[in-house]
PyMOL Python script that loads the backbone (N, CA, C, O; Angstrom):
from pymol import cmd

cmd.read_pdbstr("""\
ATOM      1  N   MET A   1     142.993  72.446 140.584  1.00  0.00           N
ATOM      2  CA  MET A   1     141.670  71.534 140.371  1.00  0.00           C
ATOM      3  C   MET A   1     141.237  72.218 138.963  1.00  0.00           C
ATOM      4  O   MET A   1     141.242  73.422 138.703  1.00  0.00           O
ATOM      5  N   LYS A   2     140.845  71.088 138.082  1.00  0.00           N
ATOM      6  CA  LYS A   2     140.403  71.549 136.699  1.00  0.00           C
ATOM      7  C   LYS A   2     138.722  71.760 136.596  1.00  0.00           C
ATOM      8  O   LYS A   2     137.923  70.954 137.073  1.00  0.00           O
ATOM      9  N   ARG A   3     138.459  72.624 136.098  1.00  0.00           N
ATOM     10  CA  ARG A   3     136.652  73.194 136.354  1.00  0.00           C
ATOM     11  C   ARG A   3     136.235  72.167 135.168  1.00  0.00           C
ATOM     12  O   ARG A   3     136.777  71.964 134.082  1.00  0.00           O
ATOM     13  N   GLU A   4     135.062  71.581 135.766  1.00  0.00           N
ATOM     14  CA  GLU A   4     134.226  71.165 134.805  1.00  0.00           C
ATOM     15  C   GLU A   4     133.419  71.730 133.823  1.00  0.00           C
ATOM     16  O   GLU A   4     132.511  72.509 134.112  1.00  0.00           O
ATOM     17  N   ARG A   5     133.651  71.432 132.806  1.00  0.00           N
ATOM     18  CA  ARG A   5     132.697  71.970 131.701  1.00  0.00           C
ATOM     19  C   ARG A   5     130.949  72.287 131.901  1.00  0.00           C
ATOM     20  O   ARG A   5     130.024  71.507 132.128  1.00  0.00           O
ATOM     21  N   ARG A   6     130.972  73.590 131.732  1.00  0.00           N
ATOM     22  CA  ARG A   6     129.551  73.574 131.993  1.00  0.00           C
ATOM     23  C   ARG A   6     128.594  74.473 130.840  1.00  0.00           C
ATOM     24  O   ARG A   6     129.093  75.484 130.344  1.00  0.00           O
ATOM     25  N   THR A   7     127.698  74.195 130.591  1.00  0.00           N
ATOM     26  CA  THR A   7     126.808  74.907 129.460  1.00  0.00           C
ATOM     27  C   THR A   7     125.708  75.822 130.447  1.00  0.00           C
ATOM     28  O   THR A   7     125.304  75.595 131.587  1.00  0.00           O
ATOM     29  N   TYR A   8     125.453  76.792 129.628  1.00  0.00           N
ATOM     30  CA  TYR A   8     124.589  77.889 130.072  1.00  0.00           C
ATOM     31  C   TYR A   8     123.522  78.575 128.919  1.00  0.00           C
ATOM     32  O   TYR A   8     123.899  78.840 127.777  1.00  0.00           O
ATOM     33  N   THR A   9     122.498  78.754 129.278  1.00  0.00           N
ATOM     34  CA  THR A   9     121.238  78.870 128.659  1.00  0.00           C
ATOM     35  C   THR A   9     121.182  80.440 127.874  1.00  0.00           C
ATOM     36  O   THR A   9     121.349  81.404 128.621  1.00  0.00           O
ATOM     37  N   PRO A  10     120.990  80.667 126.643  1.00  0.00           N
ATOM     38  CA  PRO A  10     120.838  81.663 126.118  1.00  0.00           C
ATOM     39  C   PRO A  10     120.268  82.843 126.920  1.00  0.00           C
ATOM     40  O   PRO A  10     120.720  83.985 126.839  1.00  0.00           O
ATOM     41  N   GLU A  11     119.227  82.472 127.711  1.00  0.00           N
ATOM     42  CA  GLU A  11     118.808  83.680 128.833  1.00  0.00           C
ATOM     43  C   GLU A  11     119.612  83.762 129.779  1.00  0.00           C
ATOM     44  O   GLU A  11     119.802  84.924 130.136  1.00  0.00           O
ATOM     45  N   PHE A  12     120.203  82.944 130.373  1.00  0.00           N
ATOM     46  CA  PHE A  12     121.387  83.473 131.274  1.00  0.00           C
ATOM     47  C   PHE A  12     122.495  84.261 130.951  1.00  0.00           C
ATOM     48  O   PHE A  12     122.849  85.200 131.664  1.00  0.00           O
ATOM     49  N   LYS A  13     123.093  83.919 129.863  1.00  0.00           N
ATOM     50  CA  LYS A  13     124.101  85.035 129.080  1.00  0.00           C
ATOM     51  C   LYS A  13     123.436  86.359 128.823  1.00  0.00           C
ATOM     52  O   LYS A  13     123.979  87.429 129.101  1.00  0.00           O
ATOM     53  N   LEU A  14     122.150  86.245 128.242  1.00  0.00           N
ATOM     54  CA  LEU A  14     121.785  87.750 128.286  1.00  0.00           C
ATOM     55  C   LEU A  14     121.375  88.343 129.148  1.00  0.00           C
ATOM     56  O   LEU A  14     120.956  89.477 128.916  1.00  0.00           O
ATOM     57  N   GLN A  15     121.338  87.858 130.367  1.00  0.00           N
ATOM     58  CA  GLN A  15     121.008  88.409 131.685  1.00  0.00           C
ATOM     59  C   GLN A  15     122.385  88.815 132.044  1.00  0.00           C
ATOM     60  O   GLN A  15     122.409  89.953 132.511  1.00  0.00           O
ATOM     61  N   LEU A  16     123.401  88.305 131.980  1.00  0.00           N
ATOM     62  CA  LEU A  16     124.488  88.668 132.512  1.00  0.00           C
ATOM     63  C   LEU A  16     125.291  89.877 131.595  1.00  0.00           C
ATOM     64  O   LEU A  16     125.929  90.818 132.068  1.00  0.00           O
ATOM     65  N   VAL A  17     125.133  89.658 130.550  1.00  0.00           N
ATOM     66  CA  VAL A  17     125.408  90.871 129.745  1.00  0.00           C
ATOM     67  C   VAL A  17     124.589  91.933 129.946  1.00  0.00           C
ATOM     68  O   VAL A  17     125.215  92.993 129.921  1.00  0.00           O
ATOM     69  N   LYS A  18     123.219  92.069 130.170  1.00  0.00           N
ATOM     70  CA  LYS A  18     122.427  92.974 130.430  1.00  0.00           C
ATOM     71  C   LYS A  18     123.264  93.781 131.827  1.00  0.00           C
ATOM     72  O   LYS A  18     123.637  94.954 131.849  1.00  0.00           O
ATOM     73  N   LEU A  19     123.372  93.019 132.648  1.00  0.00           N
ATOM     74  CA  LEU A  19     123.864  93.669 133.763  1.00  0.00           C
ATOM     75  C   LEU A  19     125.125  93.862 133.825  1.00  0.00           C
ATOM     76  O   LEU A  19     125.405  94.169 134.983  1.00  0.00           O
ATOM     77  N   TYR A  20     126.040  93.838 133.161  1.00  0.00           N
ATOM     78  CA  TYR A  20     127.277  94.364 132.620  1.00  0.00           C
ATOM     79  C   TYR A  20     126.992  95.254 132.061  1.00  0.00           C
ATOM     80  O   TYR A  20     127.731  96.111 132.547  1.00  0.00           O
ATOM     81  N   GLU A  21     126.328  95.785 131.229  1.00  0.00           N
ATOM     82  CA  GLU A  21     125.774  96.992 129.964  1.00  0.00           C
ATOM     83  C   GLU A  21     125.349  98.013 130.941  1.00  0.00           C
ATOM     84  O   GLU A  21     125.564  99.216 130.796  1.00  0.00           O
ATOM     85  N   ASN A  22     124.577  97.341 132.204  1.00  0.00           N
ATOM     86  CA  ASN A  22     123.858  98.457 133.347  1.00  0.00           C
ATOM     87  C   ASN A  22     124.848  99.021 134.469  1.00  0.00           C
ATOM     88  O   ASN A  22     124.454  99.803 135.334  1.00  0.00           O
ATOM     89  N   GLY A  23     125.984  98.623 134.398  1.00  0.00           N
ATOM     90  CA  GLY A  23     126.656  99.222 134.853  1.00  0.00           C
ATOM     91  C   GLY A  23     127.763  98.454 136.174  1.00  0.00           C
ATOM     92  O   GLY A  23     128.738  98.911 136.772  1.00  0.00           O
ATOM     93  N   LYS A  24     127.064  97.131 136.242  1.00  0.00           N
ATOM     94  CA  LYS A  24     127.713  96.115 137.341  1.00  0.00           C
ATOM     95  C   LYS A  24     128.931  96.029 136.397  1.00  0.00           C
ATOM     96  O   LYS A  24     128.998  96.042 135.168  1.00  0.00           O
ATOM     97  N   SER A  25     130.255  95.900 137.749  1.00  0.00           N
ATOM     98  CA  SER A  25     131.593  95.251 137.252  1.00  0.00           C
ATOM     99  C   SER A  25     131.697  94.160 136.475  1.00  0.00           C
ATOM    100  O   SER A  25     130.673  93.516 136.248  1.00  0.00           O
ATOM    101  N   ARG A  26     132.718  93.824 136.025  1.00  0.00           N
ATOM    102  CA  ARG A  26     132.983  92.329 135.240  1.00  0.00           C
ATOM    103  C   ARG A  26     133.422  91.419 136.662  1.00  0.00           C
ATOM    104  O   ARG A  26     132.741  90.458 137.019  1.00  0.00           O
ATOM    105  N   ALA A  27     134.303  91.742 137.197  1.00  0.00           N
ATOM    106  CA  ALA A  27     134.831  91.256 138.382  1.00  0.00           C
ATOM    107  C   ALA A  27     133.792  90.780 139.242  1.00  0.00           C
ATOM    108  O   ALA A  27     133.766  89.576 139.494  1.00  0.00           O
ATOM    109  N   ASP A  28     132.791  91.672 139.812  1.00  0.00           N
ATOM    110  CA  ASP A  28     131.284  91.640 140.288  1.00  0.00           C
ATOM    111  C   ASP A  28     130.560  90.353 139.557  1.00  0.00           C
ATOM    112  O   ASP A  28     130.011  89.639 140.396  1.00  0.00           O
ATOM    113  N   ILE A  29     130.469  90.043 138.676  1.00  0.00           N
ATOM    114  CA  ILE A  29     129.485  89.056 137.765  1.00  0.00           C
ATOM    115  C   ILE A  29     130.110  87.809 137.772  1.00  0.00           C
ATOM    116  O   ILE A  29     129.636  86.681 137.904  1.00  0.00           O
ATOM    117  N   THR A  30     131.606  88.318 137.559  1.00  0.00           N
ATOM    118  CA  THR A  30     132.342  86.808 137.245  1.00  0.00           C
ATOM    119  C   THR A  30     132.253  86.289 138.556  1.00  0.00           C
ATOM    120  O   THR A  30     131.609  85.241 138.612  1.00  0.00           O
ATOM    121  N   ARG A  31     132.757  86.753 139.750  1.00  0.00           N
ATOM    122  CA  ARG A  31     132.770  86.001 141.068  1.00  0.00           C
ATOM    123  C   ARG A  31     131.081  85.783 141.649  1.00  0.00           C
ATOM    124  O   ARG A  31     130.771  84.783 142.297  1.00  0.00           O
ATOM    125  N   ASP A  32     130.185  86.769 141.336  1.00  0.00           N
ATOM    126  CA  ASP A  32     128.937  86.328 141.932  1.00  0.00           C
ATOM    127  C   ASP A  32     128.259  85.076 141.106  1.00  0.00           C
ATOM    128  O   ASP A  32     127.439  84.326 141.634  1.00  0.00           O
ATOM    129  N   TYR A  33     128.655  84.959 139.898  1.00  0.00           N
ATOM    130  CA  TYR A  33     128.179  83.662 138.740  1.00  0.00           C
ATOM    131  C   TYR A  33     128.835  82.731 138.557  1.00  0.00           C
ATOM    132  O   TYR A  33     128.445  81.853 137.788  1.00  0.00           O
ATOM    133  N   ASP A  34     130.145  82.634 139.274  1.00  0.00           N
ATOM    134  CA  ASP A  34     131.310  81.529 139.408  1.00  0.00           C
ATOM    135  C   ASP A  34     131.165  81.300 137.647  1.00  0.00           C
ATOM    136  O   ASP A  34     130.570  80.330 137.177  1.00  0.00           O
ATOM    137  N   ILE A  35     131.731  82.227 136.911  1.00  0.00           N
ATOM    138  CA  ILE A  35     131.889  82.114 135.647  1.00  0.00           C
ATOM    139  C   ILE A  35     133.293  82.672 135.431  1.00  0.00           C
ATOM    140  O   ILE A  35     133.852  83.316 136.319  1.00  0.00           O
ATOM    141  N   THR A  36     133.893  82.411 134.188  1.00  0.00           N
ATOM    142  CA  THR A  36     135.265  82.649 133.845  1.00  0.00           C
ATOM    143  C   THR A  36     135.139  84.097 133.324  1.00  0.00           C
ATOM    144  O   THR A  36     134.042  84.341 132.822  1.00  0.00           O
ATOM    145  N   PRO A  37     136.058  85.140 133.338  1.00  0.00           N
ATOM    146  CA  PRO A  37     135.946  86.284 132.766  1.00  0.00           C
ATOM    147  C   PRO A  37     136.061  86.376 131.065  1.00  0.00           C
ATOM    148  O   PRO A  37     135.482  87.176 130.329  1.00  0.00           O
ATOM    149  N   SER A  38     136.980  85.313 130.704  1.00  0.00           N
ATOM    150  CA  SER A  38     136.694  85.156 129.294  1.00  0.00           C
ATOM    151  C   SER A  38     135.532  84.795 128.568  1.00  0.00           C
ATOM    152  O   SER A  38     135.176  85.200 127.461  1.00  0.00           O
ATOM    153  N   ALA A  39     134.916  83.884 129.419  1.00  0.00           N
ATOM    154  CA  ALA A  39     133.478  83.710 129.040  1.00  0.00           C
ATOM    155  C   ALA A  39     132.639  84.889 129.121  1.00  0.00           C
ATOM    156  O   ALA A  39     132.085  85.230 128.076  1.00  0.00           O
ATOM    157  N   LEU A  40     132.473  85.468 130.004  1.00  0.00           N
ATOM    158  CA  LEU A  40     131.747  86.887 129.901  1.00  0.00           C
ATOM    159  C   LEU A  40     132.180  87.932 128.821  1.00  0.00           C
ATOM    160  O   LEU A  40     131.350  88.658 128.275  1.00  0.00           O
ATOM    161  N   ASP A  41     133.424  87.974 128.558  1.00  0.00           N
ATOM    162  CA  ASP A  41     133.916  88.784 127.559  1.00  0.00           C
ATOM    163  C   ASP A  41     133.433  88.246 126.306  1.00  0.00           C
ATOM    164  O   ASP A  41     132.995  89.067 125.500  1.00  0.00           O
ATOM    165  N   ARG A  42     133.431  87.101 126.010  1.00  0.00           N
ATOM    166  CA  ARG A  42     132.831  86.583 124.961  1.00  0.00           C
ATOM    167  C   ARG A  42     131.285  86.346 124.433  1.00  0.00           C
ATOM    168  O   ARG A  42     130.830  86.200 123.298  1.00  0.00           O
ATOM    169  N   TRP A  43     130.709  86.367 125.660  1.00  0.00           N
ATOM    170  CA  TRP A  43     129.271  86.579 125.458  1.00  0.00           C
ATOM    171  C   TRP A  43     128.846  88.086 125.089  1.00  0.00           C
ATOM    172  O   TRP A  43     128.082  88.332 124.155  1.00  0.00           O
ATOM    173  N   ILE A  44     129.427  89.085 125.928  1.00  0.00           N
ATOM    174  CA  ILE A  44     129.509  90.508 125.545  1.00  0.00           C
ATOM    175  C   ILE A  44     129.612  90.621 124.209  1.00  0.00           C
ATOM    176  O   ILE A  44     128.628  90.886 123.518  1.00  0.00           O
ATOM    177  N   LYS A  45     130.849  90.425 123.696  1.00  0.00           N
ATOM    178  CA  LYS A  45     131.398  90.462 122.245  1.00  0.00           C
ATOM    179  C   LYS A  45     130.240  90.210 121.072  1.00  0.00           C
ATOM    180  O   LYS A  45     129.766  91.031 120.287  1.00  0.00           O
ATOM    181  N   ASN A  46     129.944  88.764 121.228  1.00  0.00           N
ATOM    182  CA  ASN A  46     129.070  88.272 120.573  1.00  0.00           C
ATOM    183  C   ASN A  46     127.491  88.971 120.788  1.00  0.00           C
ATOM    184  O   ASN A  46     126.766  89.198 119.819  1.00  0.00           O
ATOM    185  N   GLN A  47     127.260  89.141 121.590  1.00  0.00           N
ATOM    186  CA  GLN A  47     126.007  90.111 121.823  1.00  0.00           C
ATOM    187  C   GLN A  47     126.243  91.508 121.276  1.00  0.00           C
ATOM    188  O   GLN A  47     125.190  92.093 121.023  1.00  0.00           O
ATOM    189  N   LYS A  48     127.087  92.030 121.088  1.00  0.00           N
ATOM    190  CA  LYS A  48     127.350  93.381 120.206  1.00  0.00           C
ATOM    191  C   LYS A  48     127.149  93.166 119.188  1.00  0.00           C
ATOM    192  O   LYS A  48     126.251  93.744 118.576  1.00  0.00           O
ATOM    193  N   GLU A  49     128.185  91.942 118.468  1.00  0.00           N
ATOM    194  CA  GLU A  49     128.349  91.900 117.033  1.00  0.00           C
ATOM    195  C   GLU A  49     127.089  91.453 116.189  1.00  0.00           C
ATOM    196  O   GLU A  49     126.637  92.030 115.199  1.00  0.00           O
ATOM    197  N   THR A  50     126.587  90.221 116.835  1.00  0.00           N
ATOM    198  CA  THR A  50     125.373  89.503 116.022  1.00  0.00           C
ATOM    199  C   THR A  50     124.348  89.147 116.681  1.00  0.00           C
ATOM    200  O   THR A  50     123.399  88.573 116.148  1.00  0.00           O
ATOM    201  N   GLY A  51     124.417  89.504 118.207  1.00  0.00           N
ATOM    202  CA  GLY A  51     123.132  89.232 118.753  1.00  0.00           C
ATOM    203  C   GLY A  51     122.894  87.753 119.054  1.00  0.00           C
ATOM    204  O   GLY A  51     121.780  87.411 119.452  1.00  0.00           O
ATOM    205  N   SER A  52     123.602  87.099 118.935  1.00  0.00           N
ATOM    206  CA  SER A  52     123.571  85.720 118.950  1.00  0.00           C
ATOM    207  C   SER A  52     124.533  85.036 119.783  1.00  0.00           C
ATOM    208  O   SER A  52     125.646  85.503 119.545  1.00  0.00           O
ATOM    209  N   PHE A  53     124.582  83.997 120.787  1.00  0.00           N
ATOM    210  CA  PHE A  53     125.437  83.599 121.274  1.00  0.00           C
ATOM    211  C   PHE A  53     125.595  82.017 120.716  1.00  0.00           C
ATOM    212  O   PHE A  53     126.327  81.245 121.337  1.00  0.00           O
ATOM    213  N   LYS A  54     125.155  81.748 119.983  1.00  0.00           N
ATOM    214  CA  LYS A  54     125.936  80.086 118.945  1.00  0.00           C
ATOM    215  C   LYS A  54     127.048  80.696 117.951  1.00  0.00           C
ATOM    216  O   LYS A  54     127.139  81.698 117.242  1.00  0.00           O
ATOM    217  N   ALA A  55     127.886  79.524 118.278  1.00  0.00           N
ATOM    218  CA  ALA A  55     129.260  79.950 117.680  1.00  0.00           C
ATOM    219  C   ALA A  55     129.061  79.972 116.095  1.00  0.00           C
ATOM    220  O   ALA A  55     129.628  80.805 115.387  1.00  0.00           O
ATOM    221  N   GLU A  56     128.267  79.056 115.635  1.00  0.00           N
ATOM    222  CA  GLU A  56     128.109  79.364 113.999  1.00  0.00           C
ATOM    223  C   GLU A  56     127.598  80.724 113.547  1.00  0.00           C
ATOM    224  O   GLU A  56     127.895  81.139 112.427  1.00  0.00           O
ATOM    225  N   ASP A  57     126.974  81.305 114.229  1.00  0.00           N
ATOM    226  CA  ASP A  57     126.504  82.498 114.068  1.00  0.00           C
ATOM    227  C   ASP A  57     127.466  83.768 114.195  1.00  0.00           C
ATOM    228  O   ASP A  57     127.298  84.907 113.758  1.00  0.00           O
ATOM    229  N   ASN A  58     128.337  83.322 114.796  1.00  0.00           N
ATOM    230  CA  ASN A  58     129.405  84.092 115.239  1.00  0.00           C
ATOM    231  C   ASN A  58     130.702  84.318 114.225  1.00  0.00           C
ATOM    232  O   ASN A  58     131.437  85.303 114.143  1.00  0.00           O
ATOM    233  N   ARG A  59     130.738  82.931 113.398  1.00  0.00           N
ATOM    234  CA  ARG A  59     132.098  83.072 112.770  1.00  0.00           C
ATOM    235  C   ARG A  59     132.361  84.275 111.454  1.00  0.00           C
ATOM    236  O   ARG A  59     131.411  84.971 111.098  1.00  0.00           O
ATOM    237  N   SER A  60     133.044  84.349 111.128  1.00  0.00           N
ATOM    238  CA  SER A  60     133.142  85.093 109.949  1.00  0.00           C
ATOM    239  C   SER A  60     133.480  84.368 108.787  1.00  0.00           C
ATOM    240  O   SER A  60     133.870  83.203 108.870  1.00  0.00           O
ATOM    241  N   ALA A  61     133.327  85.142 107.375  1.00  0.00           N
ATOM    242  CA  ALA A  61     133.112  84.088 106.344  1.00  0.00           C
ATOM    243  C   ALA A  61     134.397  83.136 105.481  1.00  0.00           C
ATOM    244  O   ALA A  61     134.450  82.354 104.532  1.00  0.00           O
ATOM    245  N   GLU A  62     135.460  83.841 106.604  1.00  0.00           N
ATOM    246  CA  GLU A  62     137.013  83.083 106.131  1.00  0.00           C
ATOM    247  C   GLU A  62     136.769  81.829 107.190  1.00  0.00           C
ATOM    248  O   GLU A  62     136.996  80.678 106.819  1.00  0.00           O
ATOM    249  N   GLU A  63     136.311  82.108 108.484  1.00  0.00           N
ATOM    250  CA  GLU A  63     136.341  80.798 109.316  1.00  0.00           C
ATOM    251  C   GLU A  63     135.473  79.779 108.860  1.00  0.00           C
ATOM    252  O   GLU A  63     135.731  78.621 109.189  1.00  0.00           O
ATOM    253  N   ASN A  64     134.207  80.091 107.958  1.00  0.00           N
ATOM    254  CA  ASN A  64     133.327  79.106 107.809  1.00  0.00           C
ATOM    255  C   ASN A  64     133.999  78.131 106.524  1.00  0.00           C
ATOM    256  O   ASN A  64     133.925  76.911 106.379  1.00  0.00           O
ATOM    257  N   GLU A  65     134.659  79.140 105.684  1.00  0.00           N
ATOM    258  CA  GLU A  65     135.289  78.758 104.626  1.00  0.00           C
ATOM    259  C   GLU A  65     136.359  77.625 105.122  1.00  0.00           C
ATOM    260  O   GLU A  65     136.352  76.461 104.720  1.00  0.00           O
ATOM    261  N   LEU A  66     136.976  77.992 105.753  1.00  0.00           N
ATOM    262  CA  LEU A  66     138.363  77.105 106.582  1.00  0.00           C
ATOM    263  C   LEU A  66     137.878  75.839 107.128  1.00  0.00           C
ATOM    264  O   LEU A  66     138.520  74.802 106.959  1.00  0.00           O
ATOM    265  N   LEU A  67     136.589  75.878 107.884  1.00  0.00           N
ATOM    266  CA  LEU A  67     135.946  74.813 108.516  1.00  0.00           C
ATOM    267  C   LEU A  67     135.271  73.738 107.114  1.00  0.00           C
ATOM    268  O   LEU A  67     135.216  72.532 107.356  1.00  0.00           O
ATOM    269  N   GLN A  68     134.882  74.134 105.984  1.00  0.00           N
ATOM    270  CA  GLN A  68     134.266  73.925 104.932  1.00  0.00           C
ATOM    271  C   GLN A  68     135.675  72.806 104.155  1.00  0.00           C
ATOM    272  O   GLN A  68     135.617  71.610 103.868  1.00  0.00           O
ATOM    273  N   LEU A  69     136.662  73.645 104.028  1.00  0.00           N
ATOM    274  CA  LEU A  69     137.930  72.843 103.513  1.00  0.00           C
ATOM    275  C   LEU A  69     138.532  72.096 104.387  1.00  0.00           C
ATOM    276  O   LEU A  69     139.328  71.330 103.845  1.00  0.00           O
ATOM    277  N   ARG A  70     138.476  71.993 105.640  1.00  0.00           N
ATOM    278  CA  ARG A  70     138.919  71.051 106.552  1.00  0.00           C
ATOM    279  C   ARG A  70     138.340  69.756 106.231  1.00  0.00           C
ATOM    280  O   ARG A  70     138.982  68.794 105.810  1.00  0.00           O
ATOM    281  N   LYS A  71     136.598  69.799 106.539  1.00  0.00           N
ATOM    282  CA  LYS A  71     135.803  68.751 106.108  1.00  0.00           C
ATOM    283  C   LYS A  71     136.040  68.252 104.712  1.00  0.00           C
ATOM    284  O   LYS A  71     135.882  67.046 104.520  1.00  0.00           O
ATOM    285  N   GLU A  72     136.418  69.063 103.662  1.00  0.00           N
ATOM    286  CA  GLU A  72     136.634  68.373 102.242  1.00  0.00           C
ATOM    287  C   GLU A  72     137.954  67.551 102.297  1.00  0.00           C
ATOM    288  O   GLU A  72     138.084  66.465 101.734  1.00  0.00           O
ATOM    289  N   MET A  73     138.725  68.043 102.878  1.00  0.00           N
ATOM    290  CA  MET A  73     140.375  67.884 103.142  1.00  0.00           C
ATOM    291  C   MET A  73     139.853  66.490 103.714  1.00  0.00           C
ATOM    292  O   MET A  73     140.009  65.596 102.883  1.00  0.00           O
ATOM    293  N   ARG A  74     139.212  66.016 105.036  1.00  0.00           N
ATOM    294  CA  ARG A  74     139.377  64.680 105.555  1.00  0.00           C
ATOM    295  C   ARG A  74     138.650  63.926 104.716  1.00  0.00           C
ATOM    296  O   ARG A  74     139.170  62.810 104.705  1.00  0.00           O
ATOM    297  N   GLN A  75     137.508  63.965 103.852  1.00  0.00           N
ATOM    298  CA  GLN A  75     136.616  63.475 103.012  1.00  0.00           C
ATOM    299  C   GLN A  75     137.863  62.907 101.867  1.00  0.00           C
ATOM    300  O   GLN A  75     137.983  61.719 101.567  1.00  0.00           O
ATOM    301  N   LEU A  76     138.554  63.787 101.431  1.00  0.00           N
ATOM    302  CA  LEU A  76     139.204  63.284 100.239  1.00  0.00           C
ATOM    303  C   LEU A  76     140.474  62.483 100.774  1.00  0.00           C
ATOM    304  O   LEU A  76     140.628  61.406 100.198  1.00  0.00           O
ATOM    305  N   ARG A  77     141.377  62.772 101.717  1.00  0.00           N
ATOM    306  CA  ARG A  77     142.056  61.602 102.495  1.00  0.00           C
ATOM    307  C   ARG A  77     141.592  60.540 102.761  1.00  0.00           C
ATOM    308  O   ARG A  77     142.335  59.598 102.487  1.00  0.00           O
ATOM    309  N   MET A  78     140.541  60.266 103.241  1.00  0.00           N
ATOM    310  CA  MET A  78     139.641  59.173 103.351  1.00  0.00           C
ATOM    311  C   MET A  78     139.612  58.519 102.167  1.00  0.00           C
ATOM    312  O   MET A  78     140.048  57.369 102.100  1.00  0.00           O
ATOM    313  N   GLU A  79     139.182  59.053 101.256  1.00  0.00           N
ATOM    314  CA  GLU A  79     138.825  58.336  99.778  1.00  0.00           C
ATOM    315  C   GLU A  79     140.323  58.142  99.285  1.00  0.00           C
ATOM    316  O   GLU A  79     140.409  57.197  98.500  1.00  0.00           O
ATOM    317  N   ASN A  80     141.495  58.771  99.531  1.00  0.00           N
ATOM    318  CA  ASN A  80     142.356  58.552  98.765  1.00  0.00           C
ATOM    319  C   ASN A  80     142.917  56.922  99.462  1.00  0.00           C
ATOM    320  O   ASN A  80     143.353  55.934  98.871  1.00  0.00           O
ATOM    321  N   ASP A  81     142.680  57.173 100.958  1.00  0.00           N
ATOM    322  CA  ASP A  81     143.224  55.953 101.652  1.00  0.00           C
ATOM    323  C   ASP A  81     142.654  54.556 101.119  1.00  0.00           C
ATOM    324  O   ASP A  81     143.311  53.521 101.226  1.00  0.00           O
ATOM    325  N   ILE A  82     141.374  54.604 100.532  1.00  0.00           N
ATOM    326  CA  ILE A  82     140.495  53.730 100.019  1.00  0.00           C
ATOM    327  C   ILE A  82     141.212  53.150  98.855  1.00  0.00           C
ATOM    328  O   ILE A  82     141.620  52.007  98.646  1.00  0.00           O
ATOM    329  N   LEU A  83     141.270  54.557  97.947  1.00  0.00           N
ATOM    330  CA  LEU A  83     141.630  53.837  96.552  1.00  0.00           C
ATOM    331  C   LEU A  83     143.199  53.339  96.792  1.00  0.00           C
ATOM    332  O   LEU A  83     143.591  52.454  96.032  1.00  0.00           O
ATOM    333  N   LYS A  84     144.028  53.791  97.689  1.00  0.00           N
ATOM    334  CA  LYS A  84     145.200  53.094  97.873  1.00  0.00           C
ATOM    335  C   LYS A  84     145.444  51.540  98.343  1.00  0.00           C
ATOM    336  O   LYS A  84     146.465  50.910  98.066  1.00  0.00           O
ATOM    337  N   GLN A  85     144.434  51.071  99.034  1.00  0.00           N
ATOM    338  CA  GLN A  85     144.043  50.087  99.488  1.00  0.00           C
ATOM    339  C   GLN A  85     143.328  49.100  98.272  1.00  0.00           C
ATOM    340  O   GLN A  85     143.318  47.870  98.231  1.00  0.00           O
ATOM    341  N   ALA A  86     143.018  49.612  97.761  1.00  0.00           N
ATOM    342  CA  ALA A  86     141.949  48.929  96.474  1.00  0.00           C
ATOM    343  C   ALA A  86     143.314  48.303  95.349  1.00  0.00           C
ATOM    344  O   ALA A  86     143.598  47.216  94.845  1.00  0.00           O
ATOM    345  N   ALA A  87     143.901  49.723  95.342  1.00  0.00           N
ATOM    346  CA  ALA A  87     145.177  49.497  94.664  1.00  0.00           C
ATOM    347  C   ALA A  87     146.215  48.572  95.203  1.00  0.00           C
ATOM    348  O   ALA A  87     147.025  48.290  94.321  1.00  0.00           O
ATOM    349  N   LEU A  88     146.438  48.075  96.202  1.00  0.00           N
ATOM    350  CA  LEU A  88     147.364  47.171  96.920  1.00  0.00           C
ATOM    351  C   LEU A  88     146.391  45.746  96.589  1.00  0.00           C
ATOM    352  O   LEU A  88     146.885  44.700  96.167  1.00  0.00           O
ATOM    353  N   ILE A  89     145.220  45.901  96.814  1.00  0.00           N
ATOM    354  CA  ILE A  89     144.910  44.435  96.575  1.00  0.00           C
ATOM    355  C   ILE A  89     144.709  43.973  95.243  1.00  0.00           C
ATOM    356  O   ILE A  89     144.790  42.785  94.931  1.00  0.00           O
ATOM    357  N   MET A  90     144.453  44.883  94.468  1.00  0.00           N
ATOM    358  CA  MET A  90     144.333  44.487  93.070  1.00  0.00           C
ATOM    359  C   MET A  90     145.735  44.124  92.618  1.00  0.00           C
ATOM    360  O   MET A  90     145.857  43.127  91.906  1.00  0.00           O
ATOM    361  N   GLY A  91     146.775  44.809  92.948  1.00  0.00           N
ATOM    362  CA  GLY A  91     147.918  44.513  92.519  1.00  0.00           C
ATOM    363  C   GLY A  91     148.441  43.142  92.880  1.00  0.00           C
ATOM    364  O   GLY A  91     149.203  42.669  92.037  1.00  0.00           O
ATOM    365  N   ARG A  92     148.194  42.378  93.977  1.00  0.00           N
ATOM    366  CA  ARG A  92     148.376  41.219  94.512  1.00  0.00           C
ATOM    367  C   ARG A  92     147.893  40.026  93.457  1.00  0.00           C
ATOM    368  O   ARG A  92     148.448  38.939  93.294  1.00  0.00           O
ATOM    369  N   LYS A  93     146.647  40.555  92.752  1.00  0.00           N
ATOM    370  CA  LYS A  93     146.131  39.617  91.909  1.00  0.00           C
ATOM    371  C   LYS A  93     146.671  39.191  90.448  1.00  0.00           C
ATOM    372  O   LYS A  93     146.089  38.317  89.805  1.00  0.00           O
TER     373      LYS A  93
END
""", "prot")
cmd.dss("prot")
cmd.show_as("cartoon", "prot")
cmd.util.cbc("prot")
cmd.orient("prot")
C-alpha cells in the first residue's frame, strides 16, 4: 500500500532530532511517530550540517549551479522552438 505524502513542521522535525540526540533509538522514533527511517536520517543530517530543514538551504554550490543550468536550458530550448516555428512560417510566405 502506497503511503500518502505528508508534510511536517520544522518544530516537529527538530523535536524528533532532539529525541534522537538525547538517546532515543532511531527505530523507536520511526515506529512511535510513524515516519520513514530515511526521513529521520535526512532531518538529523540537515540539522547537523546547516541547522535548517529547507531543501534549498541544504544544497551544495554544485547542486544550485546544476538547477540554474537546467532552468536556463529549458528556457533556451523553448526560445529555440519558437524561433524554429517562426522560421517555418516566414519560409512559407
